[in-house]
C-alpha positions in Angstrom: 140.4 -14.5 -122.1 142.4 -14.5 -118.9 143.8 -17.8 -117.7 145.0 -18.5 -114.2 147.6 -21.1 -113.3 147.8 -22.8 -110.0 150.7 -24.6 -108.5 149.0 -26.3 -105.6 151.1 -27.3 -102.6 150.4 -28.3 -99.0 151.3 -24.9 -97.5 151.2 -22.5 -100.5 149.6 -22.1 -103.9 151.6 -20.4 -106.6 149.4 -18.3 -108.8 150.1 -16.9 -112.3 147.9 -15.0 -114.7 147.9 -14.6 -118.4 147.6 -11.3 -120.2 144.2 -10.6 -121.7 145.2 -12.0 -125.1 146.4 -15.3 -123.5 150.0 -14.9 -124.8 152.2 -14.4 -121.8 152.2 -15.5 -118.2 153.0 -13.2 -115.3 153.4 -14.1 -111.6 150.5 -12.9 -109.6 151.1 -14.1 -106.0 151.8 -16.9 -103.6 148.7 -17.7 -101.6 149.5 -19.0 -98.1 147.0 -21.7 -97.4 144.9 -21.7 -94.3 145.9 -24.5 -91.9 143.4 -27.3 -92.2 140.7 -25.1 -93.8 140.1 -26.0 -97.4 136.9 -23.9 -97.4 138.8 -20.7 -96.7 141.4 -21.6 -99.4 138.6 -22.1 -101.9 136.9 -18.9 -101.0 140.2 -17.0 -101.3 140.9 -18.4 -104.7 137.4 -17.6 -106.0 137.8 -14.0 -104.9 140.9 -13.9 -107.0 139.3 -15.6 -110.0 136.4 -13.2 -110.0 138.6 -10.1 -109.3 140.8 -10.9 -112.4 137.9 -12.1 -114.6 139.5 -15.5 -115.1 137.7 -17.8 -117.6 139.9 -20.9 -117.3 142.2 -22.5 -114.8 145.4 -24.3 -115.7 146.5 -26.6 -112.8 149.9 -28.3 -112.4 149.5 -32.0 -111.9 152.4 -33.5 -109.9 153.1 -36.7 -111.7 155.7 -39.2 -110.7 158.8 -39.4 -112.8 157.4 -42.6 -114.3 154.3 -40.7 -115.5 152.0 -42.2 -113.0 149.7 -40.3 -110.6 150.6 -40.6 -106.9 149.2 -39.4 -103.6 150.1 -35.7 -104.3 148.4 -35.7 -107.6 145.3 -37.2 -106.0 145.3 -34.4 -103.3 145.6 -31.7 -106.0 142.8 -33.3 -108.1 140.5 -33.5 -105.0 141.2 -29.9 -104.1 140.4 -28.7 -107.6 137.2 -30.8 -107.6 136.1 -29.0 -104.5 137.0 -25.6 -106.1 134.9 -26.2 -109.2 132.1 -27.6 -107.1 131.5 -24.1 -105.8 131.2 -22.6 -109.3 132.0 -24.2 -112.6 135.1 -23.1 -114.5 137.0 -25.0 -117.2 140.1 -26.7 -115.9 143.1 -27.9 -117.9 145.9 -30.0 -116.4 149.6 -29.6 -117.1 152.3 -32.0 -116.1 154.3 -30.0 -113.6 157.2 -32.4 -113.1 160.3 -30.4 -112.5 158.7 -26.9 -112.7 159.8 -26.1 -109.2 163.3 -27.3 -110.0 163.3 -25.1 -113.1 162.0 -22.1 -111.2 164.6 -22.6 -108.5 167.4 -22.9 -111.1 166.2 -19.6 -112.8 166.2 -17.8 -109.5 169.6 -19.2 -108.6 171.0 -18.0 -111.9 169.5 -14.6 -111.2 171.4 -14.6 -107.8 168.2 -14.3 -105.8 168.8 -14.9 -102.1 167.5 -18.1 -100.4 165.0 -16.0 -98.3 163.6 -14.3 -101.4 163.6 -17.6 -103.4 161.3 -19.2 -100.8 158.9 -16.3 -101.2 158.6 -16.4 -105.0 159.4 -20.0 -106.0 155.7 -21.1 -106.0 154.5 -18.3 -108.2 157.4 -18.8 -110.5 156.5 -22.5 -110.9 152.9 -21.3 -111.7 154.3 -19.0 -114.4 156.2 -22.0 -115.9 153.0 -24.1 -115.8 151.0 -21.4 -117.5 153.6 -20.5 -120.1 153.9 -24.2 -121.0 150.1 -24.3 -121.5 150.0 -21.1 -123.5 152.8 -22.2 -125.8 151.1 -25.5 -126.5 147.9 -23.8 -127.5 
C-alpha cells in the first residue's frame, strides 16, 4: 500500500511517498501552489495520488508549541477537507512541529546551499512526516 505525505504550506506543498511495502519514505516533489486557486491545487494533487496509486494520505498538522491548534492548522484541515470531498481517501494526521527545522538542520549538515535548500526543504519535511508515521505503525 502506497502512502503519500503532505506538508501543506501557503506557497508550496512538500510531497513524499512510501515504498510499496510501506516501510520507507522518499521525497517525491515540491508542488508549487497556484496563487489563490485551491481547485487547481486539489486537481494537481489528485493527479499525483492516482498516478502513484496512493491508498492513504498522511498530513502534517502544524500544532502550536503548547499542543493547541491555531490558524495554520485550521487552514490545513480545511484544505484537506476540500481534497477528500472530491474523492474519499483515508487521512491520518501527524504532528509536524519542528519537521521543517529538522529538515533544514539535516540539509545544513549536508552542506546544501541556501538556494538548493529552499527548493527541497518542503519535500524533506514531508519525508520526516511520513517516516514518523511509518515508524509508529
